[in-house]
N, CA and C of each residue as an Amber inpcrd file, in Angstrom:
protein
   285
   6.8900000 -29.4230000 -20.5890000   5.5690000 -29.5390000 -19.9580000
   6.0280000 -30.0620000 -18.3010000   5.3690000 -29.6850000 -17.4570000
   5.7980000 -29.8900000 -15.9790000   4.7830000 -31.1040000 -15.7340000
   5.2190000 -32.2730000 -14.7210000   4.4140000 -33.1000000 -14.6340000
   3.7700000 -33.1860000 -12.9730000   3.1650000 -33.8720000 -12.6690000
   2.3470000 -33.6330000 -11.0740000   3.7650000 -33.9930000 -10.5970000
   4.3170000 -35.1280000 -10.8320000   5.4550000 -35.6950000 -10.0140000
   6.5030000 -34.5740000  -9.2300000   6.8700000 -33.7320000 -10.4660000
   7.1040000 -32.2030000 -10.3780000   6.8340000 -31.5410000  -9.3130000
   5.2870000 -31.2280000  -9.5450000   4.7150000 -30.4110000  -8.6590000
   4.6710000 -30.7560000  -7.4310000   4.5160000 -32.2920000  -6.9520000
   4.6770000 -32.8560000  -5.9580000   5.7080000 -32.1110000  -5.2690000
   6.9750000 -32.7410000  -5.7060000   8.2980000 -32.3530000  -5.2150000
   8.5640000 -31.3270000  -4.8440000   8.1310000 -29.9900000  -5.8900000
   8.6290000 -28.6440000  -5.5320000   7.6850000 -28.1490000  -4.2810000
   6.1320000 -28.7960000  -4.1210000   5.3330000 -28.6040000  -2.9470000
   5.8680000 -28.9750000  -1.7410000   6.8020000 -30.3330000  -1.6040000
   7.3160000 -30.8970000  -0.6700000   8.3580000 -29.9800000  -0.3710000
   9.1640000 -29.4910000  -1.3770000  10.4110000 -28.7180000  -0.6920000
  10.0530000 -27.2920000  -0.0510000   8.9090000 -26.6430000  -0.7230000
   8.1860000 -25.6130000  -0.2220000   7.2970000 -25.9860000   1.0560000
   7.0920000 -27.1720000   1.4640000   6.0430000 -27.7750000   2.8920000
   4.9990000 -27.1670000   2.5170000   4.4330000 -27.5430000   1.3480000
   3.1330000 -27.0350000   1.0300000   2.1180000 -28.2090000   1.0480000
   1.2710000 -28.2330000   1.4900000   0.3070000 -29.5830000   1.4110000
  -0.6390000 -29.3100000   0.4580000  -0.5390000 -29.8980000  -0.6070000
  -1.4080000 -29.9520000  -1.9810000  -2.4090000 -31.2450000  -1.9710000
  -3.7390000 -30.7390000  -2.0790000  -4.7310000 -31.7790000  -2.6680000
  -4.3610000 -31.9130000  -3.9920000  -5.1040000 -33.4260000  -4.3750000
  -4.9860000 -33.7480000  -5.4610000  -5.6960000 -32.8430000  -6.6220000
  -6.7470000 -32.0870000  -6.5610000  -7.3650000 -31.0390000  -7.0290000
  -6.1140000 -29.9600000  -7.7980000  -5.3240000 -29.4930000  -6.7650000
  -4.6240000 -28.4570000  -6.3810000  -3.5110000 -28.6050000  -7.2320000
  -2.8940000 -30.1020000  -7.0090000  -1.7360000 -30.6340000  -7.8000000
  -2.1100000 -30.6910000  -9.3610000  -3.5080000 -30.8510000  -9.5760000
  -3.8320000 -30.8850000 -10.9210000  -3.5720000 -29.5240000 -11.6110000
  -4.3490000 -28.6140000 -10.9840000  -4.2590000 -27.3890000 -11.3250000
  -2.9730000 -26.5000000 -11.6340000  -2.2010000 -26.6290000 -10.4850000
  -0.8160000 -26.3160000 -10.3920000  -0.0670000 -27.0430000 -11.7240000
   0.0390000 -27.9860000 -11.7950000   0.2910000 -28.5690000 -13.1160000
   0.2130000 -28.0880000 -14.3950000  -1.2330000 -27.8800000 -14.5830000
  -1.7120000 -27.1080000 -15.5480000  -1.2470000 -25.6650000 -16.0200000
  -1.2560000 -25.0620000 -14.8050000  -0.9050000 -23.5710000 -14.5650000
   0.7690000 -23.1890000 -14.9020000   1.3990000 -24.0510000 -14.2770000
   2.6480000 -24.0720000 -14.0450000   3.3850000 -24.3890000 -15.7420000
   2.7470000 -25.5400000 -16.3920000   2.8420000 -25.7200000 -17.8160000
   2.4240000 -24.7190000 -18.4770000   1.6240000 -23.7750000 -18.3620000
   1.5340000 -22.7570000 -19.3000000   2.2870000 -21.7210000 -19.4090000
   2.6700000 -21.5260000 -17.8260000   3.7000000 -20.4760000 -17.5380000
   5.0150000 -20.5090000 -18.2450000   5.0920000 -21.8650000 -18.0230000
   6.7480000 -22.3150000 -18.7330000   6.6800000 -22.2000000 -20.5490000
   5.4820000 -22.5800000 -20.7430000   5.2690000 -22.6170000 -22.3070000
   5.4280000 -21.1680000 -22.9640000   4.6860000 -20.3210000 -21.9800000
   4.9200000 -19.1050000 -22.3780000   6.3700000 -18.3050000 -22.3540000
   6.8540000 -18.5920000 -21.0830000   8.3090000 -18.1110000 -21.1450000
   9.2340000 -18.6310000 -22.4100000   9.0460000 -20.0680000 -22.5590000
   9.6050000 -20.5420000 -23.9410000   9.3350000 -19.8090000 -25.0650000
   8.1610000 -19.6150000 -25.0800000   7.8240000 -18.6930000 -26.2350000
   8.4950000 -17.4970000 -26.4900000   8.5830000 -16.6200000 -25.3530000
   9.0780000 -15.4510000 -25.0930000  10.8320000 -15.5900000 -25.2990000
  11.2290000 -16.6510000 -25.0960000  12.5230000 -16.6050000 -25.4400000
  12.9100000 -16.9200000 -26.7290000  11.8870000 -16.8550000 -27.8230000
  12.1100000 -17.1160000 -28.9670000  12.3610000 -15.6150000 -29.6490000
  12.0160000 -14.6830000 -29.2070000  11.9210000 -13.3960000 -29.3870000
  13.3680000 -12.7170000 -29.5030000  13.6270000 -12.1970000 -30.9100000
  15.1220000 -11.7060000 -31.1740000  15.2540000 -10.3630000 -30.5500000
  15.7240000 -10.3890000 -29.1150000  15.7590000  -8.9680000 -28.5560000
  17.4070000  -8.7950000 -28.5780000  18.1400000  -9.4590000 -28.9570000
  19.5210000  -8.9640000 -28.8540000  20.1150000  -7.7670000 -29.2870000
  19.4220000  -7.1340000 -29.9430000  19.4130000  -5.5090000 -30.4440000
  18.7450000  -4.3310000 -29.6780000  18.4170000  -5.0860000 -28.8420000
  17.5550000  -3.9090000 -27.9300000  17.8040000  -3.7430000 -26.7940000
  18.2020000  -2.5510000 -26.5660000  18.8450000  -1.8630000 -25.4880000
  17.8700000  -1.9010000 -24.1250000  18.6390000  -2.4980000 -23.1210000
  17.7590000  -2.6670000 -21.6880000  17.2160000  -1.0940000 -21.5710000
  16.2130000  -1.1600000 -20.8480000  15.7760000   0.0650000 -20.4480000
  15.5870000   0.0280000 -18.6600000  15.5780000   1.0790000 -17.8750000
  15.0640000   1.1900000 -16.6930000  13.6870000   1.9360000 -16.8200000
  13.2990000   2.5880000 -17.6180000  11.9280000   2.7810000 -18.2000000
  11.7800000   3.1940000 -19.5100000  10.4270000   3.2090000 -19.8350000
  10.3390000   3.2850000 -21.2600000   9.7000000   4.7100000 -21.5850000
   9.0890000   5.4820000 -20.6840000   8.3820000   6.5180000 -21.0620000
   9.3650000   7.8260000 -21.6550000  10.4120000   7.6750000 -20.8680000
  11.3660000   8.8290000 -21.2190000  11.2550000  10.1180000 -20.2300000
  10.2680000   9.8350000 -19.4170000  10.1740000  10.8450000 -18.5060000
  11.3980000  11.1350000 -17.5180000  11.4280000  12.4650000 -17.0200000
  12.7320000  12.7380000 -16.2910000  11.9080000  13.4760000 -14.9300000
  12.5360000  13.1640000 -13.8030000  12.4850000  13.8360000 -12.5800000
  12.2930000  15.2700000 -12.4100000  11.4190000  15.9680000 -12.3530000
  11.2580000  17.1650000 -12.1990000  11.4120000  17.8990000 -10.6980000
  11.6640000  17.0970000  -9.9270000  12.0610000  17.4130000  -8.7120000
  13.6200000  18.5430000  -8.3690000  13.3910000  19.3970000  -7.9370000
  14.6220000  20.1890000  -7.7870000  15.3970000  19.4770000  -6.6160000
  16.3570000  20.0150000  -6.8820000  17.8040000  19.5450000  -6.1660000
  17.5570000  20.1710000  -4.6600000  17.6630000  19.1190000  -3.5610000
  17.4530000  19.5120000  -2.4000000  18.7800000  20.2990000  -1.6740000
  18.5470000  21.8050000  -1.5250000  19.5870000  22.6190000  -1.0330000
  19.5050000  23.1590000   0.0020000  20.2200000  23.5420000   0.9610000
  20.1880000  24.3800000   2.1230000  20.8880000  25.5210000   1.8560000
  20.3590000  26.5840000   2.9410000  20.9060000  27.7400000   2.3770000
  21.4740000  28.5170000   4.0470000  22.4110000  29.1180000   3.7520000
  23.0090000  29.5800000   5.3490000  21.9040000  30.4520000   5.7670000
  21.7180000  30.5160000   7.1370000  21.1860000  31.3020000   7.9310000
  21.8410000  32.3840000   8.6810000  21.5140000  33.5540000   8.8270000
  22.3920000  34.6800000   9.6950000  21.9180000  33.9760000  11.2970000
  22.8410000  34.6310000  11.8980000  22.7350000  34.3970000  13.6200000
  21.3730000  34.6350000  14.0710000  21.0470000  35.7040000  13.4280000
  19.5040000  36.4330000  13.9460000  18.2600000  35.3100000  13.7320000
  18.4850000  35.0750000  12.5800000  17.5110000  33.8070000  12.1270000
  17.7140000  32.6420000  12.8110000  18.7030000  32.1500000  13.3850000
  18.9630000  30.8060000  14.0290000  18.5400000  31.0680000  15.4160000
  19.0530000  32.1840000  16.1190000  18.4600000  32.5710000  17.5060000
  17.0500000  32.4160000  17.5770000  16.4580000  33.2740000  16.5990000
  14.8000000  33.3840000  16.5650000  13.9340000  31.9210000  16.5960000
  14.7610000  30.9020000  15.5570000  14.0100000  29.6330000  15.3650000
  14.0740000  29.0960000  16.6440000  15.5540000  28.9510000  17.2230000
  15.9660000  28.1410000  18.6430000  14.8300000  28.7700000  19.6100000
  14.6070000  29.9520000  19.6440000  13.6480000  30.4170000  20.5300000
  12.1210000  29.9160000  20.5870000  11.9240000  29.4270000  19.6810000
  10.4790000  28.8690000  19.1480000  10.6120000  27.2790000  19.8280000
  11.5280000  26.6960000  19.9340000  11.7660000  25.1710000  20.3110000
  11.7500000  25.1650000  21.8150000  11.0200000  24.2820000  22.3540000
  10.6620000  23.9800000  23.3890000  12.0130000  23.6900000  24.5670000
  13.2310000  22.8470000  23.9900000  14.2930000  22.6660000  24.6580000
  15.4900000  22.7620000  23.7400000  16.6080000  23.2200000  23.8080000
  17.5820000  23.3380000  22.8330000  18.7850000  23.1990000  23.7050000
  20.0340000  22.8640000  23.2330000  21.2250000  22.4110000  23.5680000
  22.3550000  22.5190000  22.6060000  23.3150000  23.7010000  22.9560000
  24.3470000  23.6930000  22.1550000  23.8230000  24.3000000  20.6500000
  23.0050000  25.1340000  20.6530000  22.5000000  25.5350000  19.3870000
  21.9860000  24.6310000  18.4030000  21.3150000  23.3370000  19.1550000
  20.6600000  22.7490000  18.4480000  19.2330000  22.3730000  19.3360000
  18.2530000  21.7170000  18.5060000  17.0900000  21.6040000  19.0510000
  17.1540000  20.0640000  20.0010000  16.6530000  19.9500000  21.3290000
  16.9520000  18.8070000  21.8800000  15.7690000  18.0430000  21.9010000
  15.6360000  16.7510000  21.3360000  14.3110000  15.9070000  21.4310000
  14.5560000  15.0870000  22.2610000  13.5180000  14.0080000  22.2940000
  13.7760000  12.7060000  22.9480000  14.4450000  11.6910000  22.4360000
  15.1410000  10.9960000  22.7420000  15.7790000   9.6960000  22.0150000
  15.0020000   8.9530000  21.4840000  14.8560000   8.4610000  20.1140000
  14.2970000   7.6230000  19.6440000  14.3240000   6.1850000  19.8240000
  15.7110000   5.6800000  19.5370000  16.2470000   4.5160000  19.9520000
  16.3750000   4.1800000  21.4720000
């Protein structure tokens, strides 16, 4: 169980100004949280494999692949751009 003195100490370290009622409230809430964590520590989970996700779903997104374009296609696309330079679309600097 956590004490009011410990809550005051943590609040001081975090530079939090707590009222007397807030200290009492947090003392009770933090004690409940720590009791729950201790209860979780009692669970025997040494034979359970860690998982990144539990549903077994897989990503169905396709791999992003480019395709070669002919010189004709490239020239046609570059004609649509307002400004080009050395075969690339020229844009304003972002940074």
